[in-house]
C-alpha positions in Angstrom: 1.2 -61.1 10.5 1.2 -59.5 7.0 3.9 -61.8 5.6 1.1 -64.1 4.4 -0.6 -63.5 1.1 -3.7 -65.1 2.4 -3.9 -62.7 5.3 -3.1 -59.7 3.2 -5.8 -60.4 0.6 -8.3 -61.4 3.3 -7.7 -58.2 5.3 -8.0 -56.1 2.1 -11.2 -58.0 1.1 -12.6 -57.4 4.6 -11.9 -53.7 4.5 -13.3 -53.4 1.0 -16.5 -55.3 1.9 -16.9 -53.2 5.1 -16.5 -50.0 3.1 -18.9 -51.2 0.4 -21.5 -52.3 3.0 -21.3 -49.1 4.8 -21.5 -47.0 1.7 -24.3 -49.1 0.2 -26.2 -49.1 3.5 -26.0 -45.3 3.8 -27.1 -44.8 0.2 -29.9 -47.3 0.4 -31.1 -45.8 3.7 -31.1 -42.3 2.4 -32.8 -43.4 -0.8 -35.6 -45.2 1.2 -36.0 -42.2 3.5 -36.3 -39.9 0.4 -38.9 -42.2 -1.1 -40.9 -42.2 2.1 -40.8 -38.4 2.5 -41.7 -37.9 -1.2 -44.7 -40.2 -0.7 -45.7 -38.2 2.4 -45.5 -35.0 0.5 -47.8 -36.3 -2.2 -50.2 -37.6 0.4 -50.3 -34.2 2.1 -50.8 -32.5 -1.3 -53.8 -34.7 -1.9 -55.3 -33.8 1.5 -54.7 -30.1 0.8 -56.5 -30.3 -2.5 -59.4 -32.1 -0.8 -59.5 -29.4 1.9 -59.5 -26.6 -0.6 -62.4 -28.2 -2.4 -64.4 -27.9 0.9 -63.6 -24.2 1.5 -65.7 -21.2 0.2 -64.7 -17.5 0.3 -67.5 -15.0 1.0 -67.4 -11.4 2.2 -63.7 -11.6 2.8 -64.1 -14.6 5.0 -63.2 -18.2 4.6 -66.0 -20.7 5.2 -64.6 -24.1 6.2 -66.7 -27.0 7.5 -66.0 -28.1 11.0 -65.9 -31.8 10.1 -63.9 -33.0 7.1 -64.5 -36.1 5.0 -61.2 -37.6 6.2 -61.9 -38.8 9.7 -58.3 -38.4 10.8 -58.7 -34.6 10.8 -61.7 -35.0 13.1 -59.9 -37.1 15.8 -57.4 -35.8 18.3 -54.0 -37.3 18.3 -54.8 -39.0 15.0 -51.4 -38.0 13.5 -52.9 -35.9 10.7 -53.5 -32.2 11.2 -54.6 -29.1 9.3 -54.4 -25.3 10.1 -55.2 -22.2 8.1 -53.4 -19.0 8.9 -54.1 -15.5 7.5 -51.5 -13.1 6.1 -50.7 -12.0 9.7 -50.0 -15.6 10.7 -53.0 -15.7 12.8 -55.0 -18.9 13.0 -58.4 -18.6 11.5 -59.2 -22.3 11.3 -57.9 -25.7 12.4 -59.1 -29.2 12.2 -60.3 -30.8 15.4 -57.1 -32.9 15.5 -55.0 -29.7 15.5 -56.8 -27.7 18.2 -54.0 -28.1 20.7 -51.2 -27.6 18.3 -49.3 -24.3 18.0 -49.3 -22.3 14.8 -45.6 -23.1 13.9 -44.9 -19.7 12.6 -43.8 -20.2 9.0 -41.3 -18.3 6.8 -42.8 -16.0 4.2 -44.2 -18.1 1.4 -45.6 -17.0 -1.9 -49.0 -18.0 -3.3 -48.9 -21.3 -5.2 -45.6 -22.5 -3.6 -45.0 -25.4 -1.2 -42.7 -25.3 1.7 -41.7 -28.3 3.8 -40.1 -28.5 7.3 -39.9 -30.6 10.5 -41.1 -29.5 13.9 -41.4 -31.1 17.3 -44.5 -31.0 19.5 -43.2 -32.5 22.7 -42.3 -36.1 21.9 -44.1 -35.9 18.6 -42.1 -35.1 15.5 -44.2 -33.5 12.7 -43.7 -33.1 9.0 -45.2 -29.8 7.9 -46.3 -28.9 4.4 -47.2 -25.2 3.8 -49.0 -24.0 0.8 -49.8 -20.4 -0.1 -53.3 -19.7 -1.5 -55.3 -16.6 -2.4 -59.0 -15.9 -3.1 -58.4 -12.3 -4.3 -55.9 -9.7 -5.1 -55.6 -8.1 -1.7 -53.2 -9.2 0.9 -56.1 -10.0 3.2 -57.3 -12.7 0.8 -54.0 -14.6 1.1 -53.8 -17.5 3.4 -51.3 -20.3 4.4 -52.6 -23.8 4.5 -50.6 -26.0 6.9 -51.0 -29.8 6.7 -49.0 -31.8 9.3 -48.4 -35.5 9.7 -46.9 -37.4 12.6 -43.5 -39.0 11.6 -43.9 -41.8 14.0 -45.0 -44.3 11.4 -42.4 -43.3 8.9 -39.6 -43.4 11.6 -40.7 -46.9 12.6 -40.6 -48.0 8.9 -37.1 -46.4 8.6 -35.9 -48.3 11.7 -37.4 -51.6 10.5 -35.8 -50.9 7.1 -32.4 -50.3 8.8 -32.6 -53.6 10.7 -33.6 -55.5 7.5 -30.9 -53.7 5.6 -28.3 -54.5 8.2 -29.2 -58.1 8.3 -29.3 -58.3 4.5 -26.0 -56.5 4.0 -24.4 -58.5 6.8 -25.5 -61.8 5.2 -24.4 -60.6 1.7 -21.0 -59.6 3.1 -20.6 -62.9 4.9 -21.4 -64.8 1.8 -19.0 -62.7 -0.3 -16.3 -63.1 2.4 -16.7 -66.9 2.3 -16.7 -66.8 -1.5 -13.6 -64.7 -1.4 -11.8 -67.1 0.8 -12.7 -69.9 -1.6 -11.5 -67.8 -4.5 -8.3 -67.0 -2.7 -7.6 -70.6 -1.9 -8.3 -71.5 -5.6 -6.4 -68.5 -7.0 -3.3 -69.1 -4.8 -3.3 -72.9 -5.4 -0.8 -72.6 -8.3 1.7 -71.1 -5.8 1.2 -74.1 -3.6 1.9 -76.3 -6.6 5.1 -74.4 -7.3 6.1 -75.0 -3.6 5.4 -78.7 -3.9 7.3 -78.9 -7.2 10.2 -77.2 -5.6 10.1 -79.7 -2.8 10.2 -82.5 -5.3 13.3 -80.9 -7.0 14.9 -80.6 -3.6 14.1 -84.2 -2.9 15.6 -85.3 -6.2 12.4 -86.4 -7.8 12.4 -83.7 -10.5 15.1 -81.5 -12.1 12.8 -78.6 -13.3 9.4 -77.0 -12.7 7.4 -78.9 -15.4 3.8 -78.3 -14.3 1.2 -76.2 -16.1 1.1 -72.8 -14.4 -1.0 -69.7 -15.1 0.6 -67.1 -17.4 1.1 -64.7 -14.4 3.4 -67.3 -12.8 5.2 -68.4 -16.0 7.9 -65.6 -15.8 8.6 -66.8 -12.2 8.8 -70.5 -13.1 10.8 -69.7 -16.2 13.4 -67.8 -14.2 13.4 -70.5 -11.6 14.1 -73.1 -14.2 16.8 -70.9 -15.7 18.3 -70.6 -12.2 18.2 -74.4 -11.8 19.8 -74.9 -15.2 22.6 -72.5 -14.3 23.1 -74.2 -11.0 23.2 -77.7 -12.7 25.5 -76.3 -15.4 27.8 -74.9 -12.7 28.0 -78.3 -10.9 28.6 -80.0 -14.2 31.3 -77.5 -15.0 33.0 -78.2 -11.6 33.0 -81.9 -12.4 34.3 -81.4 -15.9 36.9 -78.9 -14.8 38.3 -81.3 -12.3 38.4 -84.0 -15.0 39.9 -81.5 -17.5 42.5 -80.6 -14.9 43.7 -84.2 -14.5 43.7 -84.6 -18.3 45.6 -81.3 -18.8 48.3 -82.3 -16.3 48.8 -85.7 -17.9 51.2 -84.4 -20.7 53.4 -82.3 -18.5 53.7 -85.1 -16.0 54.6 -87.5 -18.8 57.3 -85.2 -19.9 58.6 -84.7 -16.4 58.5 -88.5 -15.8 60.6 -89.1 -19.0 63.2 -86.5 -17.9 63.4 -87.9 -14.3 64.2 -91.4 -15.6 67.1 -90.1 -17.6 70.5 -91.1 -16.2 71.8 -87.5 -16.1 69.7 -84.4 -15.8 71.5 -81.4 -17.4 70.7 -77.7 -17.5 68.4 -78.2 -20.5 66.4 -80.9 -18.7 66.2 -78.7 -15.6 64.9 -75.8 -17.6 62.4 -78.2 -19.2 61.2 -79.3 -15.8 60.7 -75.7 -14.7 58.8 -75.0 -17.9 56.5 -78.0 -17.3 56.0 -77.0 -13.7 55.0 -73.5 -14.8 52.6 -75.0 -17.2 51.1 -77.2 -14.5 50.7 -74.2 -12.2 49.0 -72.1 -15.0 46.8 -75.1 -15.9 45.6 -75.4 -12.4 44.9 -71.7 -12.2 43.1 -71.8 -15.6 40.9 -74.8 -14.8 39.9 -73.3 -11.4 39.0 -70.0 -13.2 37.0 -72.0 -15.7 35.2 -73.8 -12.9 34.0 -70.5 -11.5 33.4 -68.5 -14.6 33.1 -71.0 -17.4 34.5 -69.5 -20.6 32.9 -66.1 -19.9 35.0 -63.2 -18.7 38.4 -64.6 -19.5 40.8 -62.0 -20.7 41.5 -61.6 -24.4 45.1 -61.3 -25.7 46.9 -61.4 -29.1 48.9 -64.6 -28.8 51.6 -65.6 -31.3 50.8 -69.1 -32.5 54.2 -70.4 -33.9 56.2 -70.3 -30.6 53.4 -72.2 -28.8 53.2 -74.8 -31.4 57.0 -75.2 -31.5 57.0 -75.6 -27.7 54.3 -78.3 -27.8 55.9 -80.2 -30.7 59.3 -80.2 -28.9 57.6 -81.6 -25.8 55.8 -84.3 -27.9 59.1 -85.3 -29.5 60.4 -86.2 -26.1 57.2 -87.9 -24.9 57.0 -90.0 -28.1 60.7 -90.2 -28.7 60.5 -94.0 -29.4 58.4 -93.2 -32.6 61.0 -90.9 -34.1 58.2 -88.7 -35.4 58.7 -86.2 -38.2 56.6 -83.1 -37.5 56.3 -80.6 -40.3 55.2 -77.0 -39.4 53.7 -74.6 -41.9 53.0 -71.5 -39.7 53.6 -67.9 -40.8 55.3 -65.9 -38.1 52.5 -63.2 -38.3 49.7 -65.7 -37.3 48.2 -64.7 -34.0 45.3 -66.0 -31.9 42.9 -63.5 -30.3 41.8 -65.0 -27.0 43.0 -66.7 -23.9 46.5 -68.3 -24.1 45.4 -71.3 -22.0 42.5 -71.9 -24.3 44.8 -72.0 -27.3 47.3 -74.2 -25.5 44.5 -76.7 -24.5 43.3 -76.9 -28.1 46.7 -77.3 -29.7 48.1 -79.6 -27.1 45.2 -82.0 -27.3 45.1 -82.1 -31.1 48.9 -82.5 -31.5 49.0 -85.0 -28.6 46.4 -87.1 -30.4 48.2 -86.8 -33.7 51.5 -88.0 -32.1 49.7 -90.8 -30.2 47.9 -92.2 -33.1 50.2 -91.2 -36.0 52.9 -93.6 -37.2 55.7 -91.4 -38.5 54.5 -88.1 -40.0 52.7 -85.2 -38.5 51.8 -82.0 -40.3 50.6 -78.8 -38.7 49.5 -75.9 -41.0 48.1 -72.6 -39.8 47.1 -69.6 -41.8 44.9 -66.5 -41.4 42.9 -64.8 -44.1 39.8 -62.6 -44.2 39.4 -62.6 -40.4 39.4 -66.4 -40.4 42.2 -68.3 -38.6 42.5 -71.9 -39.9 44.4 -74.6 -38.0 45.0 -78.0 -39.6 46.6 -81.0 -37.8 47.3 -84.1 -40.0 48.6 -87.5 -39.0 49.4 -90.7 -40.9 47.6 -93.0 -38.5 44.8 -95.5 -39.2 42.2 -92.7 -39.3 38.7 -92.4 -37.7 35.6 -94.0 -39.3 33.0 -91.5 -40.4 30.3 -92.9 -38.2 32.5 -92.4 -35.1 33.7 -88.8 -35.8 30.9 -87.3 -33.8 31.1 -89.7 -30.8 34.8 -89.0 -30.2 33.9 -85.5 -29.3 31.8 -86.8 -26.4 33.3 -86.5 -22.9 34.5 -89.9 -21.7 35.0 -91.5 -25.2 38.5 -92.5 -26.2 40.0 -92.6 -29.7 41.5 -96.0 -29.3 38.8 -98.0 -27.5 35.6 -95.9 -28.4 34.4 -97.0 -24.9 33.6 -95.0 -21.8 36.9 -94.2 -20.0 39.1 -91.2 -19.3 38.9 -89.8 -22.9 38.0 -86.2 -22.6 40.7 -84.2 -24.6 38.6 -83.7 -27.7 35.5 -83.0 -25.6 37.4 -80.2 -23.9 38.5 -78.9 -27.3 34.9 -78.9 -28.4 33.8 -76.9 -25.3 36.5 -74.3 -25.8 35.7 -74.0 -29.5 32.0 -73.5 -28.7 32.9 -70.6 -26.4 34.6 -68.9 -29.3 31.9 -70.0 -31.8 34.7 -71.8 -33.8 34.1 -74.8 -36.0 35.8 -78.2 -35.8 35.8 -80.5 -38.8 37.2 -84.0 -38.9 38.2 -85.5 -42.3 40.6 -87.9 -43.9 44.2 -86.6 -44.2 46.4 -86.5 -47.2 48.9 -88.3 -45.1 46.6 -91.3 -44.8 45.2 -90.7 -41.3 43.0 -88.0 -39.9 42.9 -84.2 -40.4 41.4 -82.0 -37.7 40.5 -78.6 -39.0 39.5 -75.6 -36.8 38.2 -72.3 -38.0 38.2 -69.2 -35.7 36.5 -66.1 -36.6 39.0 -63.5 -35.4 36.5 -60.7 -35.8 34.2 -62.4 -33.3 37.1 -62.9 -30.8 38.1 -59.3 -31.2 34.6 -58.1 -30.5 34.4 -60.2 -27.4 
């Protein structure tokens, strides 16, 4: 029931409106009743002053006219009564209307003070105002003036006011409830738009939440878009990793194919086959790990560079044996790479493979490290790469030879790996006449990671 925001907000609004209506109704009712009672007090005070003006005090006796100017005091059951009591609370005078009323024994009251109370006379509820007066200094000259009014009219007014108030507050609450429902529908409409936009994404119409949303929903939509981007990136990484896997296996398979076609396979060739099989196994494990984690979280090692380069160039000599390539290495033995061994192998294998593939006779590989910068240079004496095509060859699916969409992805893989290490790749003309690929690794960055 309360899994709906509409229902939650509606119930809370209903409770709030009920509480406000009840509180407001009670306060208004008490306020109206207080106003009515105060008005009655003032009315009785006026009657008392008029009565006092009619009274004379002679020879220790009060002289009060039988009939009073206000006819209500002269008629029985008129609802307005007056009684005068002496200091002993004995009645010494009453208006004609109050002949049948009891004295309503009061509490002690001092001269000049008012005292108010309620009393019942059968079914009649009376409001009593008592006032202490004195015509001398002795106690016998002190009297209590009682003025009483029937509460029937006031109670009827209060009941009518309650009904009117109930109708008014009920109408106001109903109106506010309807307005709140409209506001809720309008206020929650952006959530409905988010739901509809998500359905469009699910249906393939959109790739992101691109609508204009209130600032309260922007963190949600931003996180959802980020989640969608991560998911799309994950799927793209899966596709790329499968493509990279086939590309990475191409060189070991070529080497193994060349060995298999030899007339005799000796111990050296057998060891080479085992080496290439190990590389294929490691490559498959590496690419699957990349597909799940990307380049994040891969372990960091201190990898000697020269043995790896020597292993790759020896393999390339066999793959491109018909070219009789001359490969010159300038690599100090102390040069090390700080990172994942498979990453370094992918980078070097792709660059050296391209140099051997497109070079004519001479290949040069120079590596040095200084001031926390590892520099790798791969030169070839091929026909080179036009300047306007040096960026496009780093795009996945573009080949060096045809510059058309195909299976070319080696340099794109190199670029992705280098981006993970925040390394830089520069393509320039080589002193050998072909192309020079230069890579700069910040070894301080790789150590920190």
